[in-house]
C-alpha positions in Angstrom: -4.3 27.0 -8.1 -4.5 25.6 -11.6 -0.6 25.9 -12.1 0.0 24.0 -8.9 -2.2 21.2 -9.9 -0.9 21.2 -13.5 2.5 20.7 -12.1 1.3 17.9 -9.9 -0.4 16.1 -12.5 2.6 16.5 -14.7 5.0 15.2 -12.1 2.9 12.1 -11.3 2.4 11.4 -15.1 5.9 11.4 -15.7 6.9 9.3 -12.6 4.2 6.8 -14.0 5.8 6.8 -17.4 9.4 6.4 -15.9 8.2 3.5 -13.9 6.5 1.9 -16.9 9.6 2.2 -19.1 11.8 0.8 -16.2 9.6 -2.3 -15.7 9.6 -2.9 -19.5 13.2 -2.2 -19.8 13.8 -4.6 -16.8 11.7 -7.3 -18.3 13.5 -7.2 -21.6 17.0 -7.2 -20.1 16.3 -9.9 -17.5 14.1 -11.8 -19.9 16.9 -12.2 -22.4 19.3 -13.2 -19.6 17.1 -15.8 -18.1 15.7 -18.2 -20.8 14.9 -20.8 -18.1 11.5 -19.5 -17.5 9.1 -19.7 -20.5 7.4 -16.2 -20.2 6.7 -16.0 -24.0 4.1 -18.9 -23.9 
């Protein structure tokens, strides 16, 4: 039982980390491309 929930927790955690990293990466990439929007204010 513990092993199953452990794997589930790890899977959810890694998915969350991947999502956050992807969002930050997209923000950096598109933020550099699009200078029209003053996001750093």
